PyMOL commands that place a pseudoatom at each C-alpha (Angstrom):
pseudoatom trace, name=CA, resn=UNK, resi=1, chain=A, elem=C, hetatm=0, pos=[-5.108, 12.052, 13.542]
pseudoatom trace, name=CA, resn=UNK, resi=2, chain=A, elem=C, hetatm=0, pos=[-3.033, 10.028, 11.062]
pseudoatom trace, name=CA, resn=UNK, resi=3, chain=A, elem=C, hetatm=0, pos=[0.402, 11.229, 10.036]
pseudoatom trace, name=CA, resn=UNK, resi=4, chain=A, elem=C, hetatm=0, pos=[0.613, 12.714, 6.537]
pseudoatom trace, name=CA, resn=UNK, resi=5, chain=A, elem=C, hetatm=0, pos=[3.899, 12.099, 4.731]
pseudoatom trace, name=CA, resn=UNK, resi=6, chain=A, elem=C, hetatm=0, pos=[4.762, 14.544, 1.944]
pseudoatom trace, name=CA, resn=UNK, resi=7, chain=A, elem=C, hetatm=0, pos=[6.990, 13.963, -1.069]
pseudoatom trace, name=CA, resn=UNK, resi=8, chain=A, elem=C, hetatm=0, pos=[10.232, 15.911, -0.613]
pseudoatom trace, name=CA, resn=UNK, resi=9, chain=A, elem=C, hetatm=0, pos=[10.145, 17.060, -4.264]
pseudoatom trace, name=CA, resn=UNK, resi=10, chain=A, elem=C, hetatm=0, pos=[6.525, 17.889, -5.128]
pseudoatom trace, name=CA, resn=UNK, resi=11, chain=A, elem=C, hetatm=0, pos=[5.171, 18.334, -1.552]
pseudoatom trace, name=CA, resn=UNK, resi=12, chain=A, elem=C, hetatm=0, pos=[2.118, 16.162, -2.325]
pseudoatom trace, name=CA, resn=UNK, resi=13, chain=A, elem=C, hetatm=0, pos=[0.926, 13.507, 0.171]
pseudoatom trace, name=CA, resn=UNK, resi=14, chain=A, elem=C, hetatm=0, pos=[2.255, 9.962, -0.199]
pseudoatom trace, name=CA, resn=UNK, resi=15, chain=A, elem=C, hetatm=0, pos=[-0.150, 7.111, 0.436]
pseudoatom trace, name=CA, resn=UNK, resi=16, chain=A, elem=C, hetatm=0, pos=[2.113, 4.261, 1.561]
pseudoatom trace, name=CA, resn=UNK, resi=17, chain=A, elem=C, hetatm=0, pos=[-0.556, 1.667, 0.776]
pseudoatom trace, name=CA, resn=UNK, resi=18, chain=A, elem=C, hetatm=0, pos=[-1.069, 2.537, -2.889]
pseudoatom trace, name=CA, resn=UNK, resi=19, chain=A, elem=C, hetatm=0, pos=[1.673, 4.889, -4.137]
pseudoatom trace, name=CA, resn=UNK, resi=20, chain=A, elem=C, hetatm=0, pos=[5.116, 3.882, -5.356]
pseudoatom trace, name=CA, resn=UNK, resi=21, chain=A, elem=C, hetatm=0, pos=[7.659, 5.716, -3.216]
pseudoatom trace, name=CA, resn=UNK, resi=22, chain=A, elem=C, hetatm=0, pos=[11.366, 5.622, -2.398]
pseudoatom trace, name=CA, resn=UNK, resi=23, chain=A, elem=C, hetatm=0, pos=[13.217, 6.305, 0.838]
pseudoatom trace, name=CA, resn=UNK, resi=24, chain=A, elem=C, hetatm=0, pos=[15.593, 9.232, 0.320]
pseudoatom trace, name=CA, resn=UNK, resi=25, chain=A, elem=C, hetatm=0, pos=[17.004, 9.519, 3.855]
pseudoatom trace, name=CA, resn=UNK, resi=26, chain=A, elem=C, hetatm=0, pos=[16.663, 7.167, 6.802]
pseudoatom trace, name=CA, resn=UNK, resi=27, chain=A, elem=C, hetatm=0, pos=[15.141, 8.542, 9.991]
pseudoatom trace, name=CA, resn=UNK, resi=28, chain=A, elem=C, hetatm=0, pos=[17.399, 9.658, 12.829]
pseudoatom trace, name=CA, resn=UNK, resi=29, chain=A, elem=C, hetatm=0, pos=[16.607, 10.723, 16.363]
pseudoatom trace, name=CA, resn=UNK, resi=30, chain=A, elem=C, hetatm=0, pos=[16.226, 14.280, 15.125]
pseudoatom trace, name=CA, resn=UNK, resi=31, chain=A, elem=C, hetatm=0, pos=[14.660, 13.962, 11.637]
pseudoatom trace, name=CA, resn=UNK, resi=32, chain=A, elem=C, hetatm=0, pos=[11.930, 11.662, 10.261]
pseudoatom trace, name=CA, resn=UNK, resi=33, chain=A, elem=C, hetatm=0, pos=[12.208, 9.535, 7.113]
pseudoatom trace, name=CA, resn=UNK, resi=34, chain=A, elem=C, hetatm=0, pos=[12.397, 11.531, 3.889]
pseudoatom trace, name=CA, resn=UNK, resi=35, chain=A, elem=C, hetatm=0, pos=[10.241, 9.962, 1.175]
pseudoatom trace, name=CA, resn=UNK, resi=36, chain=A, elem=C, hetatm=0, pos=[9.574, 10.792, -2.470]
pseudoatom trace, name=CA, resn=UNK, resi=37, chain=A, elem=C, hetatm=0, pos=[7.281, 9.484, -5.167]
pseudoatom trace, name=CA, resn=UNK, resi=38, chain=A, elem=C, hetatm=0, pos=[9.143, 7.141, -7.522]
pseudoatom trace, name=CA, resn=UNK, resi=39, chain=A, elem=C, hetatm=0, pos=[8.191, 9.291, -10.533]
pseudoatom trace, name=CA, resn=UNK, resi=40, chain=A, elem=C, hetatm=0, pos=[9.373, 12.504, -8.823]
pseudoatom trace, name=CA, resn=UNK, resi=41, chain=A, elem=C, hetatm=0, pos=[12.702, 10.882, -8.001]
pseudoatom trace, name=CA, resn=UNK, resi=42, chain=A, elem=C, hetatm=0, pos=[13.129, 9.674, -11.603]
pseudoatom trace, name=CA, resn=UNK, resi=43, chain=A, elem=C, hetatm=0, pos=[12.450, 13.192, -12.915]
pseudoatom trace, name=CA, resn=UNK, resi=44, chain=A, elem=C, hetatm=0, pos=[14.891, 14.580, -10.354]
pseudoatom trace, name=CA, resn=UNK, resi=45, chain=A, elem=C, hetatm=0, pos=[17.620, 12.100, -11.364]
pseudoatom trace, name=CA, resn=UNK, resi=46, chain=A, elem=C, hetatm=0, pos=[17.166, 13.045, -15.027]
pseudoatom trace, name=CA, resn=UNK, resi=47, chain=A, elem=C, hetatm=0, pos=[17.543, 16.750, -14.166]
pseudoatom trace, name=CA, resn=UNK, resi=48, chain=A, elem=C, hetatm=0, pos=[20.505, 18.887, -15.105]
pseudoatom trace, name=CA, resn=UNK, resi=49, chain=A, elem=C, hetatm=0, pos=[23.539, 20.049, -13.154]
pseudoatom trace, name=CA, resn=UNK, resi=50, chain=A, elem=C, hetatm=0, pos=[21.403, 22.411, -11.069]
pseudoatom trace, name=CA, resn=UNK, resi=51, chain=A, elem=C, hetatm=0, pos=[19.699, 19.449, -9.409]
pseudoatom trace, name=CA, resn=UNK, resi=52, chain=A, elem=C, hetatm=0, pos=[23.049, 17.976, -8.365]
pseudoatom trace, name=CA, resn=UNK, resi=53, chain=A, elem=C, hetatm=0, pos=[24.152, 21.298, -6.856]
pseudoatom trace, name=CA, resn=UNK, resi=54, chain=A, elem=C, hetatm=0, pos=[20.906, 21.632, -4.913]
pseudoatom trace, name=CA, resn=UNK, resi=55, chain=A, elem=C, hetatm=0, pos=[21.286, 18.088, -3.547]
pseudoatom trace, name=CA, resn=UNK, resi=56, chain=A, elem=C, hetatm=0, pos=[24.838, 18.883, -2.435]
pseudoatom trace, name=CA, resn=UNK, resi=57, chain=A, elem=C, hetatm=0, pos=[23.674, 22.026, -0.639]
pseudoatom trace, name=CA, resn=UNK, resi=58, chain=A, elem=C, hetatm=0, pos=[20.891, 20.092, 1.115]
pseudoatom trace, name=CA, resn=UNK, resi=59, chain=A, elem=C, hetatm=0, pos=[23.445, 17.586, 2.407]
pseudoatom trace, name=CA, resn=UNK, resi=60, chain=A, elem=C, hetatm=0, pos=[25.760, 20.332, 3.664]
pseudoatom trace, name=CA, resn=UNK, resi=61, chain=A, elem=C, hetatm=0, pos=[23.063, 22.356, 5.386]
pseudoatom trace, name=CA, resn=UNK, resi=62, chain=A, elem=C, hetatm=0, pos=[20.002, 20.596, 6.751]
pseudoatom trace, name=CA, resn=UNK, resi=63, chain=A, elem=C, hetatm=0, pos=[17.405, 23.172, 5.681]
pseudoatom trace, name=CA, resn=UNK, resi=64, chain=A, elem=C, hetatm=0, pos=[13.848, 22.553, 6.867]
pseudoatom trace, name=CA, resn=UNK, resi=65, chain=A, elem=C, hetatm=0, pos=[11.831, 20.737, 4.235]
pseudoatom trace, name=CA, resn=UNK, resi=66, chain=A, elem=C, hetatm=0, pos=[8.814, 23.031, 4.420]
for i in range(1, 66): cmd.bond("trace and resi %d" % i, "trace and resi %d" % (i + 1))
show_as sticks, trace
zoom trace
C-alpha cells in the first residue's frame, strides 16, 4: 500500500508527482518529513500574529500532527 503524505496545514493528501509542495521540516530518526502545499504555506505566511504564536508552540512542544 503506497504511503499517503498529508499537508500539515489543510490535512489533504499531497501528490508529489503533480502538486506543488514545500518541505517544512526535514525527517529525523523519530519523525518523517513534514510537507505542505505551496498555496497553504503562502496563506499561512500571510496570516496574523496568531499563526506565529502557533508555530512557536509547535516548535517548543512536538505535538502529534493528527
